[in-house]
BABANU-193094 format. One line per 8 residues: number of its first residue (from 1); their letters; for each residue z negated, y, x of C-alpha. Coordinates in nm, 2 decimals. Layout:
BEGIN
NUM> a> Z/Y/X  ... .
This chain:
BEGIN
1> mscehmkt> 6.85/2.07/-2.99  6.65/1.96/-3.27  6.26/2.05/-3.26  6.19/1.68/-3.35  6.43/1.59/-3.05  6.29/1.87/-2.80  5.88/1.70/-2.86  5.99/1.37/-2.82 .
9> vmgsmiht> 6.16/1.46/-2.51  5.84/1.62/-2.37  5.63/1.34/-2.53  5.85/1.08/-2.29  5.82/1.32/-1.98  5.44/1.36/-2.03  5.38/1.01/-2.07  5.60/0.92/-1.76 .
17> ilsvfvfv> 5.44/1.17/-1.54  5.12/1.01/-1.61  5.19/0.65/-1.57  5.33/0.78/-1.18  4.98/0.97/-1.16  4.77/0.68/-1.30  4.94/0.41/-1.08  4.97/0.69/-0.77 .
25> flssniaf> 4.59/0.74/-0.82  4.46/0.33/-0.89  4.75/0.24/-0.57  4.59/0.47/-0.30  4.24/0.39/-0.45  4.30/0.01/-0.43  4.40/0.07/-0.09  4.17/0.31/0.01 .
33> sssrqiln> 3.91/0.05/-0.13  4.06/-0.27/0.06  4.06/-0.04/0.39  3.65/-0.03/0.38  3.39/-0.26/0.43  3.18/-0.30/0.11  2.80/-0.36/0.16  2.58/-0.48/-0.13 .
41> vwamgeeg> 2.23/-0.40/-0.11  1.91/-0.44/-0.32  1.60/-0.29/-0.34  1.29/-0.27/-0.57  1.12/0.02/-0.82  1.16/0.36/-0.69  1.27/0.24/-0.32  1.58/0.13/-0.51 .
49> lkitelar> 1.63/0.47/-0.64  1.59/0.63/-0.32  1.78/0.39/-0.07  2.11/0.59/-0.16  2.01/0.86/0.08  1.99/0.63/0.37  2.29/0.48/0.25  2.51/0.77/0.28 .
57> efesenpg> 2.35/0.84/0.59  2.42/0.46/0.74  2.80/0.57/0.60  2.85/0.87/0.76  2.75/0.71/1.10  2.96/0.43/1.02  3.32/0.52/0.88  3.53/0.25/0.65 .
65> vkvitqai> 3.15/0.14/0.51  3.07/0.21/0.15  2.73/0.11/0.11  2.67/-0.02/-0.28  2.27/-0.02/-0.37  2.17/-0.16/-0.67  1.80/-0.06/-0.78  1.60/-0.34/-0.96 .
73> pwdaahek> 1.30/-0.38/-1.15  1.00/-0.49/-0.98  0.89/-0.72/-1.33  1.27/-0.85/-1.32  1.33/-0.88/-0.95  1.23/-1.24/-0.90  1.45/-1.38/-1.16  1.76/-1.18/-1.06 .
81> lltavvgk> 1.74/-1.30/-0.70  1.66/-1.66/-0.83  2.02/-1.61/-1.03  2.22/-1.43/-0.78  2.16/-1.73/-0.53  2.19/-1.99/-0.80  2.50/-1.82/-0.89  2.64/-1.82/-0.51 .
89> lppdvsqm> 2.67/-1.42/-0.54  2.34/-1.28/-0.39  2.41/-0.91/-0.20  2.42/-0.87/0.19  2.06/-0.69/0.20  1.80/-0.74/0.01  1.43/-0.59/-0.02  1.20/-0.89/-0.09 .
97> gttwmaef> 0.86/-0.95/-0.09  0.63/-1.07/0.13  0.50/-1.36/-0.10  0.89/-1.49/-0.19  0.96/-1.53/0.19  0.85/-1.91/0.18  1.03/-1.98/-0.20  1.36/-1.81/-0.11 .
105> atlkalep> 1.34/-1.99/0.26  1.33/-2.30/0.14  1.61/-2.26/-0.16  1.77/-2.22/0.16  1.91/-1.85/0.06  1.82/-1.68/0.37  1.99/-1.64/0.69  1.82/-1.74/0.98 .
113> lesymdqs> 1.79/-1.37/1.21  1.68/-1.56/1.56  2.04/-1.51/1.67  2.07/-1.15/1.58  1.79/-1.10/1.77  1.87/-1.19/2.07  2.18/-0.94/2.11  1.96/-0.69/1.92 .
121> ktireqnf> 1.83/-0.38/2.15  1.60/-0.21/1.80  1.46/-0.53/1.68  1.18/-0.74/1.89  0.87/-0.90/1.73  0.65/-0.66/1.97  0.79/-0.38/1.81  0.58/-0.48/1.46 .
129> fegswkta> 0.25/-0.51/1.39  0.14/-0.90/1.44  0.03/-0.97/1.03  0.30/-0.78/0.91  0.53/-0.96/1.10  0.39/-1.34/1.04  0.54/-1.24/0.66  0.87/-1.30/0.74 .
137> vvngkvyg> 0.84/-1.62/0.95  0.87/-1.99/0.76  0.86/-2.27/0.96  0.90/-2.12/1.24  1.21/-1.93/1.20  1.28/-1.58/1.09  1.40/-1.47/0.78  1.32/-1.18/0.76 .
145> ipwyvdtr> 1.27/-0.81/0.95  0.95/-0.60/0.80  1.10/-0.30/0.64  0.78/-0.09/0.53  0.41/-0.23/0.55  0.12/-0.17/0.33  -0.25/-0.22/0.40  -0.60/-0.22/0.22 .
153> vlfyrkdl> -0.87/0.05/0.28  -1.22/0.14/0.14  -1.17/0.45/-0.06  -1.50/0.64/-0.13  -1.63/0.91/-0.27  -1.87/1.10/-0.04  -2.06/1.30/-0.24  -2.21/1.01/-0.44 .
161> llqagfkk> -2.23/0.81/-0.13  -2.47/1.08/0.01  -2.68/1.10/-0.32  -2.72/0.75/-0.26  -2.87/0.81/0.09  -2.54/0.68/0.32  -2.37/0.95/0.51  -2.09/0.76/0.63 .
169> ppenwdel> -1.91/0.46/0.46  -2.03/0.09/0.49  -1.89/-0.10/0.84  -1.99/-0.44/0.76  -2.11/-0.69/0.46  -2.47/-0.59/0.55  -2.43/-0.21/0.50  -2.15/-0.27/0.17 .
177> kdvcraiv> -2.44/-0.43/-0.01  -2.71/-0.16/0.04  -2.48/0.04/-0.09  -2.38/-0.11/-0.39  -2.73/-0.19/-0.44  -2.83/0.19/-0.40  -2.56/0.31/-0.62  -2.65/0.05/-0.92 .
185> rinthngk> -3.01/0.20/-0.88  -2.93/0.58/-0.95  -2.67/0.49/-1.21  -2.89/0.30/-1.41  -3.07/0.45/-1.69  -3.30/0.21/-2.00  -3.11/-0.09/-1.90  -2.74/0.00/-1.88 .
193> vngyglpl> -2.54/0.06/-1.58  -2.28/0.38/-1.59  -2.21/0.35/-1.23  -2.10/0.07/-1.01  -2.05/0.09/-0.61  -1.71/-0.15/-0.60  -1.52/-0.32/-0.86  -1.44/-0.66/-0.79 .
201> pvrgwgef> -1.18/-0.90/-1.00  -1.30/-1.25/-1.12  -0.99/-1.41/-1.08  -0.76/-1.20/-0.75  -0.71/-1.45/-0.43  -0.55/-1.13/-0.27  -0.90/-0.92/-0.30  -1.10/-1.23/-0.24 .
209> lpfvwqne> -0.95/-1.34/0.12  -1.02/-1.11/0.31  -1.38/-1.17/0.31  -1.26/-1.51/0.41  -1.07/-1.40/0.72  -1.31/-1.14/0.80  -1.56/-1.44/0.80  -1.27/-1.63/1.00 .
217> gdvfhpsd> -1.24/-1.86/0.75  -0.95/-2.12/0.71  -0.75/-2.07/0.42  -0.66/-2.44/0.36  -1.02/-2.57/0.41  -1.27/-2.40/0.14  -1.51/-2.64/0.28  -1.53/-2.49/0.62 .
225> pkfeealk> -1.92/-2.31/0.66  -1.70/-2.01/0.67  -1.48/-2.03/0.36  -1.81/-2.10/0.16  -2.01/-1.82/0.32  -1.72/-1.57/0.22  -1.74/-1.69/-0.13  -2.10/-1.66/-0.16 .
233> fyvsffre> -2.15/-1.31/-0.07  -1.81/-1.29/-0.27  -1.97/-1.40/-0.60  -2.33/-1.28/-0.50  -2.20/-0.91/-0.63  -2.15/-1.05/-1.01  -2.52/-1.22/-0.96  -2.66/-0.91/-0.89 .
241> nltplgrs> -2.47/-0.69/-1.15  -2.33/-0.49/-0.89  -1.96/-0.51/-0.99  -1.87/-0.50/-1.37  -1.84/-0.84/-1.50  -1.51/-0.87/-1.67  -1.53/-0.49/-1.79  -1.30/-0.32/-1.44 .
249> adidvlqa> -0.96/-0.50/-1.62  -0.84/-0.24/-1.86  -1.07/0.08/-1.70  -0.83/0.33/-1.54  -0.93/0.34/-1.11  -0.84/0.67/-1.12  -1.01/0.82/-1.39  -1.33/0.56/-1.30 .
257> fksgfysm> -1.32/0.73/-0.95  -1.33/1.06/-1.08  -1.62/1.02/-1.32  -1.84/0.85/-1.06  -1.77/0.52/-1.32  -1.67/0.35/-0.91  -1.82/0.54/-0.60  -1.59/0.34/-0.42 .
265> fvsgpwmv> -1.27/0.06/-0.49  -1.01/-0.12/-0.24  -0.64/0.01/-0.21  -0.32/0.10/-0.05  -0.13/0.43/0.05  0.05/0.49/-0.24  -0.29/0.59/-0.36  -0.40/0.91/-0.11 .
273> eliqrelp> -0.08/1.11/-0.26  -0.23/0.98/-0.62  -0.53/1.07/-0.60  -0.42/1.42/-0.40  -0.22/1.49/-0.70  -0.39/1.37/-1.01  -0.74/1.48/-0.89  -0.71/1.77/-0.72 .
281> eldgkwgv> -1.11/1.84/-0.83  -1.20/1.61/-0.55  -1.05/1.78/-0.26  -1.31/1.73/0.01  -1.54/1.49/-0.18  -1.34/1.17/-0.11  -1.24/1.00/0.22  -1.10/0.67/0.34 .
289> avlpgkik> -1.22/0.36/0.55  -1.13/0.10/0.71  -1.24/-0.21/0.56  -1.61/-0.34/0.60  -1.63/-0.70/0.77  -1.82/-0.92/0.93  -1.69/-1.09/1.24  -1.38/-0.92/1.19 .
297> rtsfvggc> -1.24/-0.61/0.97  -0.98/-0.78/0.84  -0.78/-0.69/0.57  -0.43/-0.79/0.36  -0.08/-0.68/0.46  0.18/-0.64/0.16  0.47/-0.44/0.22  0.88/-0.58/0.19 .
305> nlvvfkds> 1.11/-0.72/0.39  1.47/-0.69/0.44  1.65/-0.99/0.44  2.06/-1.15/0.50  2.12/-1.39/0.23  2.31/-1.70/0.37  2.60/-1.64/0.14  2.68/-1.29/0.22 .
313> khkelawk> 3.02/-1.22/0.38  2.97/-0.91/0.58  2.64/-1.07/0.76  2.73/-0.93/1.06  2.72/-0.52/0.91  2.44/-0.65/0.68  2.23/-0.64/1.01  2.34/-0.38/1.18 .
321> fveflssp> 2.21/-0.18/0.84  1.88/-0.40/0.88  1.83/-0.24/1.23  1.92/0.09/1.12  1.64/0.08/0.84  1.42/-0.07/1.16  1.48/0.20/1.36  1.18/0.43/1.43 .
329> evqlkwfh> 1.36/0.77/1.35  1.48/0.62/0.98  1.10/0.48/0.94  0.98/0.83/0.95  1.29/0.98/0.73  1.19/0.71/0.49  0.78/0.77/0.51  0.86/1.11/0.42 .
337> vmkdlpst> 1.09/1.01/0.10  0.89/0.76/-0.03  0.57/0.75/0.13  0.58/0.42/0.28  0.46/0.31/0.53  0.62/0.24/0.89  0.59/-0.12/0.99  0.73/-0.03/1.37 .
345> keawkypd> 0.41/0.07/1.59  0.64/0.31/1.76  0.68/0.53/1.42  0.35/0.59/1.40  0.30/0.73/1.75  0.50/1.07/1.56  0.26/1.35/1.45  0.33/1.35/1.10 .
353> lntnpmlk> 0.15/0.98/1.10  -0.11/1.00/1.38  -0.24/1.37/1.33  -0.27/1.29/0.95  -0.66/1.16/0.93  -0.65/0.97/0.59  -0.32/0.80/0.72  -0.43/0.71/1.08 .
361> vfgeqmkd> -0.68/0.52/0.90  -0.40/0.26/0.77  -0.28/0.29/1.12  -0.62/0.20/1.26  -0.62/-0.11/0.97  -0.30/-0.24/1.05  -0.43/-0.40/1.37  -0.64/-0.64/1.20 .
369> tnsppvip> -0.46/-0.73/0.88  -0.33/-1.11/0.73  -0.14/-1.26/0.52  -0.14/-1.59/0.26  0.03/-1.83/0.44  0.42/-1.85/0.41  0.46/-2.16/0.20  0.62/-2.26/-0.09 .
377> eweqiani> 0.36/-2.43/-0.23  0.10/-2.09/-0.21  0.16/-2.00/-0.56  -0.02/-2.34/-0.64  -0.31/-2.29/-0.39  -0.33/-1.91/-0.44  -0.38/-2.05/-0.87  -0.64/-2.30/-0.81 .
385> idtrmeai> -0.85/-2.07/-0.54  -0.84/-1.84/-0.87  -0.90/-2.10/-1.12  -1.22/-2.21/-0.88  -1.32/-1.91/-0.79  -1.32/-1.79/-1.17  -1.54/-2.08/-1.25  -1.82/-2.00/-0.99 .
393> ilkekvld> -1.83/-1.70/-1.19  -1.80/-1.71/-1.52  -2.01/-2.07/-1.54  -2.39/-1.99/-1.57  -2.44/-2.38/-1.48  -2.24/-2.36/-1.21  -2.55/-2.25/-0.95  -2.54/-2.18/-0.54 .
401> knipsdlr> -2.66/-2.50/-0.46  -2.32/-2.66/-0.66  -2.09/-2.44/-0.49  -2.06/-2.68/-0.21  -1.94/-2.96/-0.43  -1.69/-2.76/-0.57  -1.56/-2.63/-0.25  -1.48/-3.00/-0.15 .
409> aldkeide> -1.32/-3.05/-0.51  -1.09/-2.75/-0.41  -1.01/-2.86/-0.03  -0.92/-3.22/-0.19  -0.67/-3.01/-0.44  -0.54/-2.81/-0.16  -0.47/-3.13/0.07  -0.29/-3.31/-0.23 .
417> ivhrkkap> -0.05/-3.05/-0.28  0.02/-2.95/0.09  0.05/-3.33/0.16  0.24/-3.43/-0.17  0.41/-3.75/-0.16  0.75/-3.80/-0.17  0.94/-4.07/-0.47  1.25/-4.24/-0.39 .
425> pikikvfl> 1.54/-4.02/-0.39  1.81/-4.04/-0.66  2.16/-3.98/-0.62  2.27/-3.65/-0.83  2.60/-3.78/-0.91  2.46/-4.06/-1.06  2.20/-3.92/-1.23  2.46/-3.64/-1.43 .
433> fetlavvg> 2.65/-3.96/-1.50  2.37/-4.10/-1.68  2.35/-3.75/-1.83  2.69/-3.74/-1.99  2.67/-4.07/-2.04  2.35/-4.08/-2.27  2.51/-3.78/-2.45  2.82/-3.94/-2.51 .
441> iiallgsl> 2.57/-4.26/-2.69  2.41/-4.05/-2.87  2.67/-3.89/-3.00  2.88/-4.19/-3.10  2.52/-4.32/-3.27  2.56/-3.98/-3.46  2.91/-4.02/-3.58  2.85/-4.37/-3.69 .
449> iskinlek> 2.55/-4.30/-3.87  2.70/-4.00/-4.03  2.94/-4.24/-4.17  2.70/-4.50/-4.33  2.59/-4.44/-4.64  2.23/-4.62/-4.60  2.12/-4.62/-4.94  2.41/-4.84/-5.01 .
457> lkgtplvi> 2.31/-5.10/-4.73  2.01/-5.19/-4.82  1.97/-5.59/-4.85  2.36/-5.58/-4.83  2.61/-5.64/-4.54  2.85/-5.41/-4.43  3.22/-5.50/-4.51  3.48/-5.24/-4.39 .
465> pkanlidf> 3.81/-5.34/-4.65  4.04/-5.36/-4.43  4.27/-5.11/-4.65  4.01/-4.85/-4.50  4.10/-4.98/-4.16  4.49/-4.93/-4.21  4.44/-4.58/-4.36  4.20/-4.49/-4.09 .
473> kttfirsi> 4.52/-4.35/-3.85  4.65/-4.18/-4.15  4.34/-4.00/-4.28  4.27/-3.91/-3.87  4.62/-3.76/-3.82  4.54/-3.54/-4.15  4.20/-3.46/-4.00  4.34/-3.36/-3.71 .
481> pgylfvap> 4.37/-2.96/-3.79  3.96/-2.96/-3.89  3.85/-3.13/-3.58  4.06/-2.92/-3.39  3.87/-2.56/-3.58  3.49/-2.74/-3.53  3.56/-2.83/-3.17  3.47/-2.46/-3.05 .
489> aiiiltlf> 3.17/-2.53/-3.21  3.11/-2.89/-3.09  3.18/-2.77/-2.75  2.93/-2.48/-2.70  2.65/-2.70/-2.88  2.71/-3.00/-2.67  2.73/-2.77/-2.31  2.40/-2.55/-2.44 .
497> lfvpvifs> 2.22/-2.75/-2.64  2.29/-3.12/-2.65  2.34/-3.20/-2.28  2.06/-2.97/-2.18  1.79/-3.12/-2.36  1.91/-3.51/-2.23  1.91/-3.36/-1.87  1.57/-3.18/-1.92 .
505> flvsltdw> 1.43/-3.55/-2.01  1.61/-3.69/-1.72  1.46/-3.44/-1.54  1.10/-3.54/-1.67  1.18/-3.87/-1.51  1.17/-3.72/-1.20  0.99/-3.55/-0.93  1.20/-3.24/-0.92 .
513> niyglads> 1.07/-2.93/-0.73  1.15/-2.63/-0.53  1.28/-2.84/-0.27  1.47/-3.04/-0.52  1.67/-2.72/-0.59  1.76/-2.65/-0.24  1.86/-3.05/-0.16  1.93/-3.24/-0.40 .
521> nmvgfvgl> 1.85/-3.57/-0.20  1.45/-3.43/-0.22  1.50/-3.54/-0.58  1.25/-3.84/-0.65  1.26/-4.12/-0.95  0.87/-4.17/-1.08  0.98/-4.27/-1.45  0.68/-4.21/-1.63 .
529> knyvnvfq> 0.43/-4.06/-1.38  0.48/-3.70/-1.47  0.34/-3.81/-1.86  0.10/-4.02/-1.71  -0.06/-3.73/-1.54  0.03/-3.50/-1.81  -0.25/-3.72/-2.05  -0.48/-3.67/-1.74 .
537> dpifwksl> -0.46/-3.33/-1.67  -0.76/-3.17/-1.82  -0.59/-2.82/-1.86  -0.31/-2.99/-2.05  -0.63/-3.10/-2.31  -0.78/-2.74/-2.30  -0.43/-2.59/-2.33  -0.37/-2.87/-2.62 .
545> wntllftg> -0.73/-2.75/-2.83  -0.63/-2.41/-2.79  -0.30/-2.43/-2.92  -0.40/-2.65/-3.22  -0.69/-2.42/-3.24  -0.43/-2.11/-3.27  -0.26/-2.26/-3.52  -0.51/-2.40/-3.73 .
553> vgvpltim> -0.70/-2.05/-3.73  -0.42/-1.84/-3.72  -0.14/-2.02/-3.96  -0.41/-1.99/-4.26  -0.50/-1.64/-4.16  -0.12/-1.52/-4.15  -0.06/-1.65/-4.49  -0.37/-1.55/-4.68 .
561> vsllfatv> -0.32/-1.19/-4.54  0.08/-1.25/-4.63  0.00/-1.34/-4.97  -0.27/-1.09/-5.03  -0.04/-0.81/-4.95  0.24/-0.94/-5.09  0.10/-0.98/-5.46  -0.07/-0.59/-5.42 .
569> lnekfikf> 0.29/-0.48/-5.32  0.41/-0.65/-5.60  0.22/-0.48/-5.90  0.39/-0.23/-6.10  0.11/0.08/-6.02  0.14/0.08/-5.67  0.33/0.37/-5.55  0.51/0.38/-5.22 .
577> ktffrtay> 0.64/0.04/-5.19  0.92/0.08/-4.97  0.67/0.31/-4.72  0.43/0.04/-4.73  0.69/-0.24/-4.72  0.80/-0.10/-4.34  0.48/-0.01/-4.22  0.33/-0.35/-4.26 .
585> fipvvsti> 0.69/-0.55/-4.14  0.72/-0.24/-3.82  0.45/-0.52/-3.62  0.75/-0.81/-3.64  0.98/-0.61/-3.52  0.79/-0.43/-3.24  0.80/-0.58/-2.88  0.49/-0.78/-2.79 .
593> vavaviwr> 0.43/-0.50/-2.44  0.40/-0.24/-2.69  0.18/-0.43/-2.94  -0.03/-0.53/-2.63  -0.13/-0.19/-2.47  -0.25/-0.13/-2.83  -0.46/-0.44/-2.89  -0.56/-0.35/-2.54 .
601> wlynpeyg> -0.71/-0.03/-2.60  -0.87/-0.15/-2.91  -1.04/-0.43/-2.68  -1.10/-0.24/-2.45  -1.48/-0.32/-2.38  -1.62/0.05/-2.27  -1.37/0.27/-2.50  -1.25/0.03/-2.72 .
609> llnymlkc> -1.26/0.11/-3.13  -1.39/-0.24/-3.24  -1.66/-0.18/-2.99  -1.74/0.17/-3.06  -1.74/0.07/-3.42  -2.00/-0.21/-3.33  -2.22/0.03/-3.18  -2.22/0.29/-3.44 .
617> lslpqfnw> -2.36/-0.01/-3.72  -2.59/-0.11/-3.40  -2.45/-0.42/-3.36  -2.37/-0.59/-3.07  -2.06/-0.51/-2.82  -1.84/-0.79/-2.69  -1.65/-0.80/-2.41  -1.33/-0.90/-2.59 .
625> ladpktal> -1.08/-1.08/-2.35  -1.31/-1.13/-2.07  -1.53/-1.34/-2.31  -1.39/-1.70/-2.28  -1.58/-1.75/-2.64  -1.39/-1.46/-2.79  -1.03/-1.39/-2.56  -0.86/-1.66/-2.81 .
633> aslilmaa> -1.01/-1.56/-3.15  -0.94/-1.20/-3.03  -0.56/-1.36/-2.94  -0.56/-1.49/-3.31  -0.69/-1.21/-3.48  -0.36/-0.98/-3.26  -0.13/-1.27/-3.39  -0.21/-1.25/-3.73 .
641> wknfgynm> -0.16/-0.89/-3.72  0.19/-0.89/-3.57  0.30/-1.18/-3.78  0.16/-1.13/-4.14  0.47/-0.88/-4.27  0.74/-1.14/-4.24  0.58/-1.34/-4.40  0.45/-1.09/-4.68 .
649> viflaglq> 0.85/-1.04/-4.73  0.92/-1.36/-4.80  0.62/-1.45/-5.03  0.78/-1.05/-5.25  1.09/-1.23/-5.28  0.89/-1.59/-5.43  0.69/-1.36/-5.61  0.99/-1.17/-5.78 .
657> sipetlye> 1.17/-1.47/-5.83  0.89/-1.63/-6.10  0.96/-1.53/-6.44  0.74/-1.25/-6.62  0.73/-1.50/-6.94  0.48/-1.72/-6.74  0.28/-1.41/-6.72  0.29/-1.32/-7.06 .
665> saridgan> 0.23/-1.66/-7.22  -0.08/-1.65/-6.98  -0.19/-1.31/-7.09  -0.14/-1.43/-7.46  -0.41/-1.72/-7.40  -0.62/-1.49/-7.27  -0.59/-1.54/-6.86  -0.75/-1.25/-6.69 .
673> awqlflhv> -0.61/-1.18/-6.33  -0.78/-1.47/-6.10  -0.65/-1.67/-6.35  -0.30/-1.59/-6.36  -0.30/-1.57/-5.99  -0.42/-1.97/-5.96  -0.25/-2.10/-6.25  0.09/-1.92/-6.25 .
681> tlpglrtt> 0.13/-1.72/-5.89  0.06/-1.97/-5.70  0.25/-2.30/-5.84  0.53/-2.02/-5.86  0.48/-2.00/-5.47  0.51/-2.38/-5.39  0.89/-2.41/-5.25  0.80/-2.08/-5.07 .
689> tifviims> 0.48/-2.16/-4.98  0.59/-2.51/-4.76  0.89/-2.30/-4.60  0.60/-2.04/-4.48  0.37/-2.33/-4.36  0.66/-2.48/-4.20  0.79/-2.22/-4.01  0.46/-2.04/-3.89 .
697> tigylqff> 0.34/-2.42/-3.79  0.62/-2.42/-3.51  0.55/-2.09/-3.44  0.23/-2.05/-3.38  0.22/-2.42/-3.20  0.48/-2.23/-2.96  0.24/-1.95/-2.90  0.32/-1.77/-2.55 .
705> aepyimtk> 0.36/-1.40/-2.54  0.03/-1.36/-2.64  -0.15/-1.48/-2.37  0.10/-1.41/-2.14  0.07/-1.05/-2.16  -0.29/-1.03/-2.25  -0.49/-1.28/-2.08  -0.24/-1.47/-1.86 .
713> ggplnstm> -0.45/-1.77/-1.96  -0.80/-1.68/-1.91  -1.10/-1.65/-1.86  -1.14/-2.04/-1.77  -0.82/-2.12/-1.95  -0.98/-2.05/-2.27  -0.66/-1.86/-2.40  -0.44/-2.11/-2.18 .
721> sivlymyn> -0.11/-2.30/-2.46  0.11/-2.59/-2.39  0.42/-2.38/-2.36  0.25/-2.13/-2.11  0.10/-2.42/-1.88  0.46/-2.53/-1.90  0.56/-2.22/-1.81  0.36/-2.19/-1.51 .
729> qgfkffel> 0.46/-2.50/-1.41  0.82/-2.47/-1.42  0.91/-2.11/-1.31  0.61/-2.00/-1.13  0.55/-2.34/-0.92  0.91/-2.47/-0.98  0.73/-2.83/-1.07  1.05/-2.88/-1.29 .
737> gyasalay> 0.99/-3.28/-1.34  0.61/-3.20/-1.44  0.72/-2.85/-1.67  0.99/-3.08/-1.86  0.75/-3.35/-1.96  0.53/-3.10/-2.07  0.85/-2.97/-2.29  0.91/-3.32/-2.41 .
745> vlfgivfm> 0.53/-3.33/-2.55  0.53/-3.05/-2.72  0.82/-3.16/-2.91  0.68/-3.45/-3.01  0.41/-3.28/-3.16  0.60/-3.01/-3.33  0.81/-3.29/-3.48  0.48/-3.46/-3.60 .
753> ftfiqiri> 0.34/-3.20/-3.74  0.70/-3.09/-3.89  0.76/-3.43/-4.05  0.40/-3.45/-4.18  0.43/-3.15/-4.40  0.82/-3.23/-4.49  0.67/-3.57/-4.61  0.42/-3.41/-4.80 .
761> rksgftln> 0.70/-3.15/-5.02  0.90/-3.47/-5.09  0.57/-3.66/-5.18  0.57/-3.48/-5.53  0.45/-3.10/-5.35  0.71/-2.92/-5.51  0.79/-2.70/-5.79  0.97/-2.89/-6.12 .
């Protein structure tokens, strides 16, 4: 047998053995996996990484079960859960934020758990803290089981309070105000306050509502005297300069606590370990206490619930896993793994928790906690509470005597949201048919228009020769291969562009909201009401003005900077051109999040570079992002810095296309540098400039990322853009009909500006 033949035989044998091995392995693996029940579990953030430890323990107690855990980042969790629900592919069990419960229950995505609880020996309502249990109940039905809890307590510096004359933390509102006044008094030098008692946000319902609950106020009725008293007390901290107005947004709480800039702050249990690890020099100098109160000492309760999805294929097993995680023993293990506070009262009886002086305070606070109403409209209600509170704090013209009238207006707004009337329902099948019909009509009209030469039809009737009709069939048959080639592109464009565009217009004629997502029968036809409401909406006009101002200032500024740098880099004497071009283009390809981090530091009122430079020049300093007068200008400056590199590259290409002979002729005629730029460069860049103006205008009219990342549209809606407002309405409040109307209004504005610019170009503003 030859050597080559031997190699061939050996190769065949090895190939056969490997094939058999792979087949046997896969077969056994498939048989093994088919004999096991697979449970899919989603968890967020750090919990998603650590829950695997408990999953393995559950598997050991339940042979034949495989738990597959998936870690989801918190900032993407809501969208992923929503996508999974809409796609009918949710996990079996998932961790869910308490403020999301109403939304997903309304979408009919969650399994009611009462029937499972009736058969359970582990889970009973009385086993959990009252405030935490309320977060899992929507419209009287239990849709989740509290997994872990967190509440807010008062963190305080013992040494700083002692310097201010207080041996113990404040226990009521009056003591809290006295402590803050004393701390501000001893930290004020030459008219500047270098230390505050307590940081409070201008917009922050989570920090404000505990004051309402402590006074037994009603969140749904702001005009109630108890709500008004709580709001006035909250506002008084800003009126008396006892809390930093707008300066606390970018200040690191830990560093401020270390330096004494904050003597107290309100936070959750995660901060205990963080302070112990990051600030060891403060050991023995700080403590925690139950929140000071008025009638009660109520605090906010948060944490997460465990839910079972209605589309789960293993509901019984999913419930068994929820029971496992809810047992006191497992809750204690989870506390040691993650430092998350147990949701069951029984777990708090273990020495690990009830003998720890820090954690014992959290357990005491859990006895008096509350949560926001578990209703789908809560995001809208919270937003208008924040907006009204921000206006009262920041607008100097709003005096305390005007607060009652403002709260009556707020009361009316909340009532309109909660008791909104529904329009007559529409049939979803008819709605979809109308969408496809409109798309078909538009496609037919487009095809007809493309076949007609409008210039030849002016003043003459349309005559179609008979020969053309006879030859149509032949022409069509010959064109079939071409139609087949373009069919995939046309189908994709139709499905993912034309149909959604038409569908969104039809949606803008309805009151489609979160209830409509769950039940199409809840969608009502409202005609042009959404468009009428848009033009009657003061926030829309404010966002429109902001958008136009952002565009009107940002586009010229960006173009001027781009043209300046392009002109300089085009000069022959400039060295390292490649380096500078790359450096100036880097902001364009950088993510807006990275850019925002840099600019937030530049704009920091305490440590920012801009205020430092102004201070060195003995000029007044600004609260750049927290002042309505400077917030939009700050975003324009940041946007111009980020975007000028793109236009610079385009201008560079345009400059290099201008013939050098034109410059030489002008120099012979005695033109100086300015005259060369004015009479040679600019005319040569006319076509390029028109393109840059059109593209920059379209981009700036759709500005969204800058306010979304930097200011969330505040303060006082001074940076609210149309796109951000549309995003809030559609994806935060789920008012899909209203958001679609806003989208078409924006389309009209962009179309109008683009049309005007194109007409100007066609009128003769071009390079001959």
